[in-house]
N, C-alpha and C positions, 0 to 999 in steps of 0.2 A: 504493500500500500504506500509506504513512504517513498519507494522508488518512483512510483507513478506521480506522486506530488512533486518530487524533485524534477522529474522529467517535464512535467507541465510548467513548472516555474521556469525551467531553462528554455522551453519553447516560447513562452511568453516574453522572456527577456530578449531572446533573439529577434522576435517579431517587433518588439518595441525599439530595439536598436536599428533594425532595418527601416522602420518608419522614420525614426529620428535622422538617419542618414539621408533619407530622401528629402525630408523637410529642410535640413540645414544645407544639403547639397554636397554631392561627392566632390565637386570641383572647387569647393570653398566659397561659393557665392554667398552663403549665409554667415560667413566668418565675421564680417564687419558688424552684423547685428548682434550675434551671440558668440563672441570669441571663446568663452569658457565652455560652452556646449559643443562648439565645433572641435575643440581640443579633445573632449571626451569621446566624441563620435569618430575622430581620427583614430584614436586608440581602439575603439570598438571595430572599426573597419580593418585595422591591422590584425585583430584577433580573428575576425571572420575569414580573412584571407589566409590565415595560418602563418603570418609573418612574425609573430611573437609567441612566446610561451604562454599557456593559460595561467591565470592567477592561482596562487597556492591554495586559496580557499576552495576554488573549484576542483582542484586536484584532490583535496581531502574529501570533499563530498562524493566525488566519483569513486574514490577508493573505498569509502565506507559502504556505498551502495553495492559495489562488487562483492565485498565481504559478506554483507547481509544476504545477497542473492545466492552466493555459494553455500552459506549455512542453511538457508531454506531449501536449497536443492538437496543437500545431504539429509535433512530431516524428512523430506518427502520420499527419498529413495530408501530410507531405512524404516519408514513407517509401516510398510506393507509386509515386512519380514518378520 
């Protein structure tokens, strides 16, 4: 259940980032109006393109969800025996 919540949050975050990138402008047209937001979206664009490493917090969440998923798989495989 928690994996689905984390996945949904990640999907919504990516969707919000894409919308923000479109609103501010990929070519920097909105930089003069919202420079602080443009800098944030530049960083998001780098993450979406795979140009930089994911944040440490994201790596921890993904690592935890993998451990929980493996443990649940073991529980289900031994439950019928």
